[in-house]
C-alpha positions, 0 to 999 in steps of 0.5 A, a space after each residue: 597646085 596645078 589642079 588649082 591654077 589653070 594659068 601657067 604664068 601664075 604658077 611660074 610667078 608663085 614658084 619664083 616668089 617661093 624660091 626668093 623667100 627660101 633663098 632669103 632664109 639661107 644667109 641668116 641661117 648661116 649667120 646664126 650658126 656661126 655666131 652661136 657655135 664654137 670652132 669645134 662644133 661649128 663644122 658639125 653645125 654647118 654640115 647639119 645645116 647644109 644637109 637640111 637645106 639641100 633637101 
């Protein structure tokens, strides 16, 4: 991206918007997991989601 954008402030604004959009997907993802899995599979599903989101 730095090869395309010459202004550092544009990069900061774009990265901020990207992080806000990414953080907006975390809570709905957890809500979907909690609503769709039973107690036995819930821990495994939450662990898998946490592993995916940490990458």
